[in-house]
N, C-alpha and C positions, 0 to 999 in steps of 0.2 A: 408704349412704343415711342421712340424718339422721333421728332419731326425736324427736318432739315430746312433751314431758310433757303430762299431762292438763290442767294449768292454764295452759298456754302458748297464746297467741292470736296469729294472724297478722293484722296490721292493715294498712290502707292508708296512703297518704302523709299524709292529713289527720287520721288518728285519733291520739289521744294515746298515748304509750308508757308503760306502767306499770312501776314498779320491782319486782323480785322480793324476797321475804323481808323486806318492810317497810323496805328501805334508803331513806335520804333522798336519796342521790345519784341523779341522772337519767342514764340510759344515753344515750350519744351514738350516734346512728344516722347512717350515711353514706347519704344518699338519692341520691347520684350527681349528674349534671348536672341543674340545675334548668331547667324550661321558661321561655321568655322571658316577661317581665312584660307583661300586657295593660294598655293605657292606658284602656280603657273597655269597657263591656259586661259580660255575665255570664261568669264563668269556668266551664269545664266540669269538674265534680267527678268524679274517677275513683271507680269503685265498688270498695270493698275486698273482699277475700275472707278468710275465716277458717275454721279448723277447729273444729268443735264436736263434742260427744259425741252420737253418734247413738242411744245407748241411752236418753237422756232422752225422755219423752213430749212430743210436740208439743202446742202450745196448741190446744184444740178450740174450734169456734165455738159460738154460742148455740143452744140447742134451741128449738123453737117455743114451749114454755111459758115459757122465759126471755125470749124476745123480747116475748111478751105482757106479762110482768111488767115489763120495762124500759119499754114504752110506757105502762103504767098508772102507774108511778112518775113518769115524765116529765110526764104530764098533771097529776098531783097536785102536783108540785113547783112548777109554774108558771115554771120556768127556761127561758131560751132554749136552743135546740139546741146552740149553740156553747159554752155554759157547762155543760150537763148531759152532753154526750157524753164529755168527759174523765173524768168521775166513774165512768162504767161501762166505759170502755176501748174505745169505738167512735168512728167519725167521725160528724160531724153529718149527712153525706149518707146514712149508713146509717139514722139515725133517721128522716129524711125518707122514705126508701124503704120502711121498715117501716110507717110511718104511712099512706103512699099505698096499699100493698097491703092493709092492714087496712080502710081505708075502702072499697076497691073490692070485695074478696072476703071480708071478715070474717076470723075467726080462721083459716080455711083458707088465706088468702093468706100467712100466716106459716110455712106448712109448707115443708120443704126441697124444692126443685124440681131435677130433673136439669139439669145444665149442658149448653149446646149446644142446637142445634135438634133437631127430631124426626128420628129415624133412619129410613132407608129412603126409598123413592121418594115424592115429593110430588105425583105426577101424579094426576089424577082416576081413579076406578075404571073409567070407560068407556074412557079412553085406555089404561090398563094391560091391560084385557082385549082391546082391539083389537090391541095389540102382541103379546100371546101368541097370538092367533088367526092373525095374519100369519106369525109364526114357525113355528107348527105346519103351516100350509098350504104355506109355502115355506121349508124348512130352509136353503136356500142363501142366503137374504137376510141381509145384514149390518145392523149398527146404522144406518149412514148410509142404506142403501136403505130400511129400514123407516121412518126419519124422513121421507124424501122421499115415500114412499107415503102416510103419514099427512097430510102437508101438501097433497098433490095430490088425495087422495080425500076422506075425511071431514072434512078441514080441522081436524085435531086437532094442536095444536102440541106437539112433543116433540123435543128435541135428540137427537143421536146418543148423548151421554153419559147422558141420562135414559133412553133406550131400553136402553142397556147395564145400568143399575142395575135396571130392571124384570126383564130377562132373568136377571141374576145372582140376584136374590131368588127367581125361579121355579126355580132349580136349574141353569141353563145355565152351563157352564164354558168358559173360553177355551182352545182347543186350538191349539197351534202345529204347523203342518204344513209340512214342507220344500217349498219351491217350486223350480221349474225354470225356467230362462230360456226364454221363448217365442221361436220363430223369427221372424225379421224379416217383418213383414206386407208384402203387396204394396201399393205406393202407386201410385195411378192419378191421372192428370191429363189435362185436356182444355181447350183454349182455348174461350172463350165464343162466338166468331164466326169465320166464314171469313176467311182471309187475315190472321189475327192471328199465326200462327206456322206455319212450314213445317219439316218434318223432311227430312233428306237422308242418304243412305248409299250404299255401293257393294255390288254383288253380282256374282259371277263364275261362269261355267260353261264347259263345253267343247263346241265344235261337233264332233259325233261323226264326221261325214264327213271333215273336214279335220284332226281332232285338234288343234284350235286353241282356246286359251283367250281368251274375250272378257269384257268388263267392262260392267256395266249400272249406271248411276247414276240415281237417281230423287229427285224432290222431291215430298213429300206434304203436303197441308194437314192440320194437326193436328186441327181441329174436325170436318171432314167425311170424312177419309181419302181425299180426292180426289187422284189423282196429277196434279199440274199440269204436269210435264214429265219427260222421261226421255231417256236417250241410251245407245246400245249401241256401244261402240268396241272396238278391238283393244288399247288401252292404258289405263292407269289414271292418267294424268297430270292435273295441275291444269287444263290447258286443256280437258279433257273436262268437268270439273265446271263451269267457268266458262261454257262454251258452252251447257250444259244449263240453267244458272241464267238466263242471258240469254234463252233461249227461253221459260222460264216467266214471267219478268218481262214480256216483250213481249206475252204472251197474257193474263195475269191481273193484272198490276200488282204492285208490291212489297209483301211482307208486312212486319209490324212486327218480327218476330224470325225467326231461322233456327236450328234446333237441329242440331248436328253432333256426331260423335264425335271422337276424337283422331287420325284418319287424317292422313297427311302431305299429303293434298290440301286439308285444311281449316286446319290449324294448323302452326306451326313452333316449334321450341324457342328460336330466336333471332330477335328482331325480329317482324315481321308477315308472314303468308303473303299470296300474291296473292289468295286467296279473301277473307281478312279485309279487305284493302285495298279490294276490290271492294264489299264490304258497307258499309264506312264511307263510301265515295264515294256510295253510294245511300241512306245514312241508315238502314240495316238493322242491328239489334242481333244479334250472334252469341252464342249460348249453347252452351257446350261441355259435353258429358256427362262423367260421372266415368269415369276409365280402368277398363277391364275390367268394365264394367257395361252390357251390351247391353240390359238392361230399360228403360233410359231412352229408347231408340229402339225401344220395343216395337211400335209401330204399323207401322213400316217392316219390322221383322224378321218380323212376322206376314204382311205382304204378300209378302216374299221366299218364305216357306214356301208360300203359296197359289200364287204364280207357278211354283214348282218342281213342286209336286204336280199342278197342273191343266194345265200347259203344257209346261214345259221338260223334265221328266223323261222323258216318252215321245215327245217330238217329235224328228224328224230334219230338221235344217235343211240346205238345199242349200249355202248359203254365208252370209257375214256379212250381205249385203243381204237375203236371204230371212229371216234371223233378225230383222233390224230390223223388217221389215214384220209378221211374225207376232207378235212380242212387243208391237208397237204395237197390233195388233188385240186381243190379250189385255187390255192395259191399257184399251182402249175398253170391252171386256166388263166389266172390273172396275169402271170408273167409272160405267157407265150401266145395266148389267143385273144385276150380281151383288149380292144382298142381303147386308148386313153386320150381324152380330149385335151388334157394339159400338155401333151407332147405332140400335138398335131395329128392325132388319129393313129399314131404308131402304137405298137405293143411295147411294154417295158423292155422285153428282151432285145428288140431291134436297136434300141438306144444303148443298152448296157453292153452288148456284144457287137457294136458297130465296127470295131476294129478287128474283130475275130469272127468272121462269118462261118468258118468251119466249125467252131465251137457251138455256135448257135444252131447250125444244122444238125449236129450230133444230139444236142439236148432236145430239139424239137421232135426228132424221131423217137425219143423215149417217152414223150408226153402222150397220154391217152387222148384219143380224138374226142371222146365223150367225157372228159374230165369234169366238166361242170355238172352234167347229169349224174355222174357217179357221186360227186360231192353232195348234191342235193338229196338224192333218193337212195343212194347205196346201190348194191347189185340188184338189178331187176329180176324178179322171180319169173319162171316159165309160166305162161298162161295155161289155165285148165278150164275147158268148156266142152260139155257133151250135150247133144240134143238128138231127139229121135221120137219114135212112136212105139208104144207097147200096148197091145190089145186095142188098137185103133185110137189110142189117146196119146196126144203129144206131151212130152216132158222135156225138161232141161236140167242139167247139173253143171254148176259152176263153182269156182272157188272165190271166197271173200276173205282175203288174208289167210289165216290158218284154218278157216272153217270151210266146209263143203255143203252147199245148199241145193236141195232138190225142189224144183218148182213144178207143181201139178198143173193140169189144164185149167182148173178153176182159179188159178193164181195163188194157191196156198203154198207157203214156203215151209220147208222142213229141213232141219240139219241132219245129215246122215254121216255115218262113220264108214270110211273106206279103208281097206287094208292096203297100205302103201307097198309098192315093190321094194326091192333092195335099193336102199338110198345110195345115190351117187355122191361123191365128195362135193361139198359146197364150193362154189366158185369164190375166189378171194379177190379183194380189191387190189389193183396194181399199186406198186409202191410209188409214192410221189417222188418227183425229181428234186424238188426244192430241199435245201438243207434243213434238217430238223435236229434240235438238241435232244439228247437222251437224258432220262431221269437218273439221278444219282442213287436213289432208293425208292422203294415202292411204297406209296402212302397207304394208310389204313382206310377202312370204310368211311370214316368221318372226313376223310380228305386231308388229314394232317400227317406229315411224315413222322416216322418213328425211328430216329437214329438210336444207336446203342448208347446207354448211359456211360459215363466215365468209369473205367475200371472193369468193364464187362467186355469179353471177347467172344467172337463167334465160335471159338474152340471150346467154350465152357461146357456146352451140351455134350460134345463128344467126350470130354474128360469125365463128366458125370456118368455117362453110360459105361465107360471103361472102368470106373471105380466100382460100379455095381457088379460088373462081370468078374472082377478080380477079388471082390469081397474085402476082408480086413487087410489083405496084403497090399491093397492099393491106397492105404492111408497116406503113403508118402508121395503118391503121384501128384496130388493137388493139396498142398498144405494150406490151411486157413490161417491167416495172420492172427497173432495173439494181440492182447491189449498192449503189451509192451512194444510190439513191433509197429503198431500204428503211431 
């Protein structure tokens, strides 16, 4: 590292270079590439840097007494400021400033004043005390919260930074506390009016008597939780969803949007599904929920839970047709009689038909009063119980399901066969009011539909019987294709 002698000075490009030891020769300095010559305007002068002896005392300013003496001498001399200022080593503007301060404050104006503005908070005393009172009453409040409270309450203006300065002066210190990520909050949504958006989903359960799985699809209005249509089938094909959709559209008109999940009945990974094409044809917008996020269809998921706990879990359905009727009766109960906490204790029909009370009254008159009991237990059987005495001994006869039990005085039980009178026609379940989709074909015992294969017509059986009746003359009625025709 190069060491500089005490009398050596580093100069800028524009400063003259002095020769050492009194020599007359001028040192040649290589300044490197020169900047381009400017044709006009002021050239920007580079500021030079130099090393100086730090041990030498720096020049001190004027004391108040010296300032007063300079002003007095200036007034006595009668010289203008621009001529007198170089004589005392100050700028003319400094003379004007001292003169102005002397005229305004007297000799005290020439005293040394601390530089910069006043330190600490500049808020009024009332605002500072209010800030401290709020902080003492509510230690959890931050600076921005206190600033907002002051603006809304006593109308005292104070920014968050100003509040922070007041608290710092009062001894409060900033504490850094490690934070933890908060769990994702539950986001709720609800459309503003009926028929603005429907939700749809599938639910499956097993018929206990037949050990057969069935599938239930439902369309629910998002605003009112009203189930506009449903369908209970033995398969979960797209045809089931389309038939149920058309049933709801025929009853209540098309909605603006339909919210679905990512089931194969609703979307396909290539092209467009039949369900999507049906919605586009009717001008309905399809909204698809995020995969593996059932909370998006939370209203329908909650309905499935209510249906399972209040009806399906404890019910024993005779067959698929009995299940359709009883599930339809439960949906009637859900729509017209069951209060819903999510809509302020109203029933879904109150919200859905809010603008058409006469329609609501007509539908309510058609809903069975005991729809829930019929959905759970079916049609109740007439009770059978006989008691009396024979030969001085008490006995009783009662029915247990399809069996008739005789109870003797000793407590012995014995099943007896009674000749039933002429049977009356069994009572039938009332038809549910809610819209239900119809099956396009009847499934077989395994629960899978059996559509006709290609090239087979329902008229083939009739043609075969006609051919047998007519004998050989019927050969031309149904001609079998030959190999050349294929």
